[in-house]
C-alpha positions as a Markdown table, in Angstrom:
| # | Residue | x | y | z |
|---|---|---|---|---|
| 1 | Met | 17.7 | -9.2 | 18.1 |
| 2 | Asn | 17.3 | -6.5 | 15.8 |
| 3 | Ala | 17.0 | -7.5 | 12.2 |
| 4 | Val | 18.7 | -3.9 | 10.1 |
| 5 | Val | 20.9 | -5.2 | 7.8 |
| 6 | Ser | 22.8 | -2.3 | 5.7 |
| 7 | Ala | 22.0 | -2.1 | 2.1 |
| 8 | Val | 25.6 | -2.7 | 0.1 |
| 9 | Phe | 23.7 | -5.8 | 0.4 |
| 10 | Cys | 21.8 | -5.1 | -3.2 |
| 11 | Gly | 24.9 | -3.8 | -5.3 |
| 12 | Gly | 22.5 | -3.3 | -8.1 |
| 13 | Gln | 21.1 | -0.3 | -10.1 |
| 14 | Glu | 18.8 | 2.1 | -7.7 |
| 15 | Ala | 16.9 | 5.0 | -7.6 |
| 16 | Val | 15.2 | 7.2 | -10.2 |
| 17 | Cys | 13.6 | 10.9 | -10.7 |
| 18 | Leu | 9.2 | 10.5 | -11.7 |
| 19 | Pro | 6.6 | 12.9 | -12.6 |
| 20 | Asp | 3.2 | 11.8 | -12.0 |
| 21 | Ile | -0.4 | 11.1 | -11.7 |
| 22 | Gly | -2.5 | 10.2 | -8.4 |
| 23 | Arg | -2.8 | 8.3 | -5.7 |
| 24 | Gly | -5.3 | 6.6 | -7.3 |
| 25 | Pro | -8.9 | 5.5 | -6.8 |
| 26 | Leu | -8.7 | 4.7 | -3.0 |
| 27 | Leu | -7.6 | 8.3 | -2.3 |
| 28 | Phe | -11.1 | 9.1 | -4.0 |
| 29 | Leu | -13.6 | 6.7 | -2.9 |
| 30 | Arg | -12.7 | 7.5 | 0.9 |
| 31 | Arg | -13.2 | 11.7 | -0.4 |
| 32 | Ile | -16.6 | 10.1 | -1.9 |
| 33 | Leu | -17.3 | 8.3 | 1.2 |
| 34 | Arg | -16.9 | 10.7 | 4.0 |
| 35 | Phe | -19.2 | 12.7 | 1.7 |
| 36 | Leu | -22.1 | 10.7 | 1.7 |
| 37 | Asn | -21.3 | 10.7 | 5.6 |
| 38 | Glu | -21.5 | 13.7 | 6.3 |
| 39 | Ile | -25.1 | 13.4 | 3.6 |
| 40 | Met | -26.8 | 11.4 | 5.8 |
| 41 | Ala | -25.9 | 12.9 | 8.9 |
| 42 | Leu | -27.6 | 16.2 | 7.1 |
| 43 | Thr | -30.7 | 13.8 | 6.7 |
| 44 | Val | -31.0 | 12.5 | 10.0 |
| 45 | Thr | -31.1 | 16.4 | 11.3 |
| 46 | Ile | -33.1 | 17.6 | 9.0 |
| 47 | Lys | -35.7 | 14.5 | 10.0 |
| 48 | Asn | -35.4 | 14.7 | 13.5 |
| 49 | Asn | -35.9 | 18.8 | 13.6 |
| 50 | Asn | -39.5 | 17.5 | 11.9 |
| 51 | Arg | -38.0 | 20.1 | 8.5 |
| 52 | Gln | -40.0 | 19.3 | 5.2 |
| 53 | Met | -38.2 | 19.3 | 2.4 |
| 54 | Asp | -40.0 | 18.3 | -0.9 |
| 55 | His | -37.6 | 16.0 | -3.2 |
| 56 | Ser | -37.1 | 18.6 | -5.8 |
| 57 | Lys | -34.9 | 20.8 | -3.9 |
| 58 | Met | -33.6 | 18.7 | -1.9 |
| 59 | Thr | -32.1 | 17.4 | -4.3 |
| 60 | Lys | -31.3 | 20.7 | -5.7 |
| 61 | Tyr | -29.7 | 21.2 | -2.2 |
| 62 | Leu | -27.3 | 18.7 | -2.4 |
| 63 | Phe | -26.2 | 18.3 | -6.1 |
| 64 | Ser | -25.1 | 22.1 | -5.5 |
| 65 | Phe | -23.5 | 20.7 | -2.0 |
| 66 | Ala | -22.2 | 17.9 | -4.2 |
| 67 | Leu | -20.6 | 19.5 | -7.1 |
| 68 | Pro | -17.5 | 21.5 | -5.4 |
| 69 | Ile | -16.6 | 18.2 | -3.5 |
| 70 | Met | -16.4 | 16.6 | -6.7 |
| 71 | Ile | -14.3 | 18.5 | -8.4 |
| 72 | Phe | -12.0 | 18.4 | -5.5 |
| 73 | Ala | -11.6 | 14.9 | -4.8 |
| 74 | Phe | -11.3 | 14.0 | -8.6 |
| 75 | Gly | -8.8 | 16.9 | -9.8 |
| 76 | Ser | -6.8 | 15.0 | -5.7 |
| 77 | His | -6.8 | 11.6 | -7.5 |
| 78 | Val | -5.0 | 13.5 | -10.8 |
| 79 | Asn | -2.3 | 15.6 | -8.6 |
| 80 | Ala | -1.6 | 13.0 | -6.0 |
| 81 | Thr | 2.0 | 10.7 | -6.8 |
| 82 | Pro | 2.7 | 9.0 | -3.1 |
| 83 | Arg | 6.3 | 10.4 | -1.8 |
| 84 | Leu | 7.2 | 6.7 | -1.4 |
| 85 | Gln | 6.0 | 3.9 | -3.1 |
| 86 | Leu | 6.9 | -0.2 | -4.1 |
| 87 | Asp | 6.8 | -1.4 | -7.1 |
| 88 | Ile | 7.2 | -4.9 | -9.6 |
| 89 | Leu | 8.8 | -5.4 | -13.0 |
| 90 | Gly | 6.4 | -7.4 | -14.8 |
| 91 | Gly | 4.1 | -7.5 | -11.5 |
| 92 | His | 0.0 | -6.9 | -11.3 |
| 93 | Tyr | -1.9 | -4.7 | -8.8 |
| 94 | Asn | -4.3 | -7.3 | -7.2 |
| 95 | Ser | -7.4 | -4.7 | -6.3 |
| 96 | His | -10.4 | -6.5 | -3.8 |
| 97 | Asp | -9.7 | -10.1 | -6.0 |
| 98 | His | -11.1 | -12.4 | -4.3 |
| 99 | Glu | -8.8 | -15.3 | -5.3 |
| 100 | Glu | -5.7 | -13.2 | -4.5 |
| 101 | Gly | -7.1 | -11.5 | -1.9 |
| 102 | Ser | -8.8 | -8.4 | -0.6 |
| 103 | Glu | -6.5 | -6.3 | -0.4 |
| 104 | Glu | -4.8 | -3.7 | -2.8 |
| 105 | Thr | -1.4 | -4.0 | -3.2 |
| 106 | Ile | 1.3 | -4.9 | -6.7 |
| 107 | Ile | 1.3 | -9.0 | -6.6 |
| 108 | Ser | 4.9 | -11.5 | -8.2 |
| 109 | Asn | 3.7 | -14.8 | -8.9 |
| 110 | Asp | 7.8 | -15.8 | -10.0 |
| 111 | Glu | 9.7 | -16.9 | -7.4 |
| 112 | Gln | 13.0 | -14.2 | -9.5 |
| 113 | Phe | 11.4 | -10.8 | -10.0 |
| 114 | Thr | 13.2 | -7.0 | -9.5 |
| 115 | Leu | 11.2 | -4.6 | -6.4 |
| 116 | Leu | 11.2 | -1.3 | -6.8 |
| 117 | Ala | 11.7 | 1.2 | -4.5 |
| 118 | Leu | 10.6 | 4.6 | -5.4 |
| 119 | Leu | 10.9 | 8.0 | -3.9 |
| 120 | Thr | 8.8 | 11.3 | -5.5 |
| 121 | Gly | 8.9 | 15.0 | -4.3 |
| 122 | His | 5.6 | 17.3 | -5.3 |
| 123 | Gly | 8.0 | 20.6 | -6.0 |
| 124 | Gln | 10.0 | 20.4 | -3.2 |
| 125 | Arg | 13.2 | 19.3 | -2.2 |
| 126 | Ile | 13.8 | 15.6 | -1.1 |
| 127 | Pro | 16.5 | 14.1 | 1.3 |
| 128 | Pro | 17.4 | 10.6 | -1.4 |
| 129 | Leu | 20.9 | 10.4 | 1.0 |
| 130 | Glu | 18.5 | 9.9 | 4.1 |
| 131 | Asn | 18.3 | 6.1 | 5.6 |
| 132 | Tyr | 15.1 | 4.7 | 4.1 |
| 133 | Phe | 14.2 | 0.8 | 4.2 |
| 134 | Leu | 12.8 | -1.6 | 3.0 |
| 135 | Ser | 11.2 | -4.6 | 5.8 |
| 136 | Ile | 10.5 | -7.8 | 4.2 |
| 137 | Ser | 8.4 | -10.5 | 6.0 |
| 138 | Leu | 6.7 | -13.3 | 6.4 |
| 139 | Ala | 3.2 | -15.8 | 6.6 |
| 140 | Pro | 1.9 | -18.9 | 6.3 |
| 141 | Leu | 0.0 | -18.8 | 3.4 |
| 142 | Asn | -3.3 | -21.3 | 5.1 |
| 143 | Gly | -4.1 | -17.9 | 7.3 |
| 144 | Ser | -2.7 | -19.0 | 10.5 |
| 145 | Ala | -1.1 | -17.5 | 13.3 |
| 146 | Phe | 2.6 | -18.4 | 14.0 |
| 147 | Pro | 3.5 | -16.2 | 17.1 |
| 148 | Pro | 7.1 | -17.5 | 18.4 |
| 149 | Asp | 6.4 | -20.0 | 20.5 |
| 150 | Ala | 4.4 | -21.9 | 18.1 |
| 151 | Gly | 7.6 | -24.0 | 17.3 |
| 152 | Val | 10.2 | -23.3 | 15.3 |
| 153 | Phe | 9.8 | -20.8 | 12.2 |
| 154 | Asp | 12.6 | -21.9 | 9.5 |
| 155 | Ala | 10.9 | -20.9 | 5.9 |
| 156 | Gly | 14.7 | -21.0 | 4.1 |
| 157 | Ser | 16.2 | -18.3 | 3.0 |
| 158 | Phe | 16.0 | -15.8 | 0.1 |
| 159 | Asp | 18.4 | -13.5 | -1.9 |
| 160 | Ile | 18.3 | -10.2 | -2.2 |
| 161 | Gly | 21.8 | -9.2 | -5.1 |
| 162 | Leu | 24.2 | -11.5 | -4.0 |
| 163 | Asn | 23.5 | -11.6 | -0.2 |
| 164 | Ser | 22.0 | -15.3 | 0.9 |
| 165 | Tyr | 19.5 | -14.3 | 4.4 |
| 166 | Gln | 18.6 | -17.3 | 6.6 |
| 167 | Ala | 14.9 | -16.6 | 7.0 |
| 168 | Asp | 14.7 | -18.1 | 10.7 |
| 169 | Glu | 13.1 | -17.3 | 14.2 |
| 170 | Ser | 17.5 | -16.2 | 14.3 |
| 171 | His | 17.7 | -13.8 | 12.4 |
| 172 | Met | 14.4 | -12.6 | 11.8 |
| 173 | Ser | 12.5 | -9.9 | 14.6 |
| 174 | Phe | 8.4 | -10.7 | 15.2 |
| 175 | Gly | 5.7 | -7.9 | 15.4 |
| 176 | Ala | 6.5 | -5.0 | 13.4 |
| 177 | Pro | 8.7 | -2.9 | 11.5 |
| 178 | Ala | 10.1 | 0.4 | 13.4 |
| 179 | Asn | 9.8 | -0.4 | 16.5 |
| 180 | Asn | 6.4 | -1.3 | 16.3 |
| 181 | Ser | 5.5 | 1.4 | 15.2 |
| 182 | Leu | 4.8 | 0.8 | 11.6 |
| 183 | Pro | 1.0 | 0.5 | 11.3 |
| 184 | Ser | -0.7 | -3.7 | 10.9 |
| 185 | His | -2.3 | -2.9 | 7.8 |
| 186 | Gly | -4.0 | -6.6 | 8.2 |
| 187 | Ile | -0.1 | -8.0 | 7.8 |
| 188 | Tyr | 1.2 | -7.4 | 10.9 |
| 189 | Asp | 2.5 | -9.5 | 13.5 |
| 190 | Arg | 5.0 | -11.7 | 11.6 |
| 191 | Tyr | 8.2 | -12.2 | 10.9 |
| 192 | Phe | 10.5 | -9.5 | 9.3 |
| 193 | Met | 13.3 | -8.6 | 8.0 |
| 194 | Glu | 14.2 | -4.8 | 7.3 |
| 195 | Phe | 17.4 | -3.2 | 4.9 |
| 196 | Met | 18.8 | -0.3 | 5.2 |
| 197 | Phe | 19.3 | 1.9 | 1.5 |
| 198 | Asp | 19.7 | 5.3 | 0.6 |
| 199 | Phe | 18.8 | 6.4 | -3.1 |
| 200 | Asp | 21.6 | 7.5 | -5.6 |
| 201 | Pro | 20.8 | 11.1 | -7.0 |
| 202 | Gly | 22.0 | 10.0 | -10.3 |
| 203 | His | 19.1 | 7.4 | -10.4 |
| 204 | Thr | 15.9 | 9.0 | -11.9 |
| 205 | Thr | 12.5 | 7.9 | -13.6 |
| 206 | Thr | 10.0 | 9.2 | -14.9 |
| 207 | Arg | 8.0 | 9.6 | -12.5 |
| 208 | Tyr | 3.8 | 7.9 | -12.2 |
| 209 | Asn | 2.0 | 6.0 | -10.0 |
| 210 | Ser | 2.3 | 2.2 | -9.2 |
| 211 | Glu | -1.1 | 2.1 | -8.3 |
| 212 | Asp | -2.3 | 2.6 | -11.2 |
| 213 | His | 0.6 | 1.8 | -13.7 |
| 214 | Ala | 2.0 | -1.1 | -12.0 |
| 215 | Gly | 4.7 | -3.4 | -13.3 |
| 216 | Gly | 6.9 | -0.8 | -13.9 |
| 217 | Ser | 4.9 | 0.0 | -17.7 |
| 218 | Leu | 6.0 | 3.6 | -17.4 |
| 219 | Phe | 9.2 | 3.2 | -15.5 |
| 220 | Asn | 12.3 | 4.4 | -17.2 |
| 221 | Glu | 15.5 | 5.1 | -16.4 |
| 222 | Ser | 16.1 | 8.3 | -18.8 |
| 223 | Gly | 13.1 | 9.9 | -17.0 |
| 224 | Asn | 13.5 | 12.2 | -14.1 |
| 225 | Gly | 10.6 | 13.0 | -11.7 |
| 226 | Ser | 11.5 | 10.2 | -9.3 |
| 227 | Tyr | 14.0 | 9.0 | -7.4 |
| 228 | Phe | 14.7 | 4.5 | -7.3 |
| 229 | Arg | 15.9 | 1.9 | -5.7 |
| 230 | Lys | 16.6 | -1.3 | -7.6 |
| 231 | Phe | 16.6 | -4.8 | -5.4 |
| 232 | Asp | 16.7 | -8.7 | -7.3 |
| 233 | Ile | 14.3 | -10.6 | -5.2 |
| 234 | Asn | 15.5 | -14.4 | -5.2 |
| 235 | Leu | 13.0 | -16.8 | -3.5 |
| 236 | Ser | 13.5 | -19.9 | -5.4 |
| 237 | Ser | 14.7 | -21.2 | -2.1 |
| 238 | Leu | 12.2 | -20.1 | 0.3 |
| 239 | Ser | 9.4 | -22.4 | 1.5 |
| 240 | Arg | 6.2 | -21.9 | -1.0 |
| 241 | Asp | 4.3 | -21.9 | 2.4 |
| 242 | Tyr | 5.1 | -18.9 | 3.2 |
| 243 | Asp | 3.7 | -15.8 | 1.4 |
| 244 | Val | 6.3 | -12.5 | 1.4 |
| 245 | His | 5.2 | -8.9 | 1.9 |
| 246 | Phe | 7.6 | -6.1 | 1.1 |
| 247 | Asp | 7.5 | -2.6 | 2.9 |
| 248 | Leu | 9.1 | 1.2 | 2.2 |
| 249 | Tyr | 9.7 | 3.8 | 4.5 |
| 250 | Asn | 12.2 | 6.0 | 6.8 |
| 251 | Lys | 12.6 | 6.8 | 10.5 |
| 252 | Arg | 12.7 | 8.8 | 13.1 |
| 253 | Arg | 15.7 | 10.0 | 15.5 |
| 254 | Asn | 14.4 | 7.7 | 17.9 |
| 255 | Gly | 13.4 | 4.4 | 15.3 |
| 256 | Asn | 9.7 | 4.9 | 15.3 |
| 257 | Val | 8.3 | 5.2 | 11.2 |
| 258 | Tyr | 8.2 | 8.6 | 9.5 |
| 259 | Lys | 6.9 | 8.7 | 6.3 |
| 260 | Phe | 6.0 | 5.3 | 4.1 |
| 261 | Ala | 4.4 | 3.7 | 1.0 |
| 262 | Pro | 0.9 | 4.1 | 1.5 |
| 263 | Phe | -0.5 | 0.8 | 1.8 |
| 264 | Ser | -2.2 | 0.8 | -1.7 |
| 265 | His | 1.1 | 1.3 | -2.4 |
| 266 | Asp | 3.5 | -1.6 | -1.5 |
| 267 | Ala | 4.4 | -5.6 | -2.8 |
| 268 | Glu | 3.8 | -8.6 | -1.9 |
| 269 | Tyr | 5.4 | -11.9 | -3.3 |
| 270 | Arg | 2.4 | -15.0 | -3.5 |
| 271 | Pro | 3.2 | -18.9 | -5.0 |
| 272 | Gly | 1.1 | -18.7 | -7.9 |
| 273 | Asn | -0.8 | -21.4 | -6.5 |
| 274 | Gly | -0.9 | -20.4 | -3.1 |
| 275 | Glu | -4.2 | -19.4 | -0.7 |
| 276 | Tyr | -4.3 | -15.3 | 0.8 |
| 277 | Ser | -5.1 | -15.5 | 3.8 |
| 278 | Gln | -5.2 | -11.2 | 4.3 |
| 279 | Val | -7.6 | -9.3 | 7.0 |
| 280 | Pro | -9.9 | -7.1 | 4.1 |
| 281 | Glu | -9.2 | -3.7 | 4.5 |
| 282 | Pro | -12.3 | -1.0 | 6.3 |
| 283 | Leu | -12.8 | 0.2 | 2.7 |
| 284 | Thr | -14.3 | -3.3 | 1.6 |
| 285 | Ile | -17.0 | -3.0 | 4.4 |
| 286 | Ala | -17.5 | 0.7 | 3.8 |
| 287 | Leu | -18.8 | 0.2 | 0.2 |
| 288 | Leu | -20.9 | -2.6 | 1.7 |
| 289 | Gly | -22.1 | 0.1 | 3.7 |
| 290 | Leu | -22.5 | 2.5 | 0.5 |
| 291 | Gly | -25.2 | -0.1 | -0.7 |
| 292 | Phe | -27.4 | 0.0 | 2.4 |
| 293 | Ile | -27.6 | 3.5 | 2.5 |
| 294 | Ser | -28.6 | 4.0 | -1.1 |
| 295 | Ile | -31.7 | 1.2 | -0.4 |
| 296 | Gly | -32.4 | 3.7 | 3.2 |
| 297 | Phe | -32.6 | 6.0 | 1.1 |
| 298 | Met | -35.0 | 4.7 | -1.8 |
| 299 | Arg | -37.3 | 3.2 | 0.5 |
| 300 | Ser | -37.3 | 7.1 | 2.1 |
| 301 | Arg | -38.5 | 8.4 | -0.9 |
| 302 | Arg | -40.9 | 5.6 | -1.3 |
| 303 | Lys | -42.3 | 6.5 | 1.8 |
| 304 | Lys | -42.3 | 9.8 | 1.2 |
């Protein structure tokens, strides 16, 4: 079945306009990793061509090449706020915390909380009245997969505002939202439900980056710069054997994903004593590789 629910369920307050800060350290690190990859390729080329360059010249060359890239990366970090992002009032940001998993996301350990959907424009007209979608998905805390043929799926129910929804295989779809076009990002496939809504142009907040200021510390309904929508979530009737993940996006006319909140700006509920079982993000592996690259450079210098 197509588990898309109209937004009349919410009944609460909605969107806000904010000013902003940046897409966060994740973007900066990715830029640096790409830069280091270019340096490695350059080093291999020099070695293959049997060109000799003393250490001082190499250092000077690399520094002159690196400086503008570093400035560009830092500048991007300061100015980039995602167009779409989620936040949880009173939540916290999990950045590669081993005990809580390896994914970067905003976390709540409370069964009842307020989820914020944020829409920000960057000096351009943004269409708050078009349809947006919030997906709610469930997965077992022990990390076991549960395809539809693994048995009867019934995790209880959850509330959004004044409305209650059954979390079972009759009311939720299995796979990924938006015709399976939302990237997996270590979450899907799992059972999910989509809620369609729009942002109220009259509800704006101070613009901020939820990765840098998770928990709504800068959320201000008297501010402007971003639109917001509030969702009052109650998971007290949901089985504590599952974590609950939230994604925010809009769609193309064919039903596929168009714009979506970066996966460093999505949100999740995890029971206070729950274990986390997501797949590590590629950035973790990339940073590990960076360590080995540094060791390789040091050994190369010692041989010379």
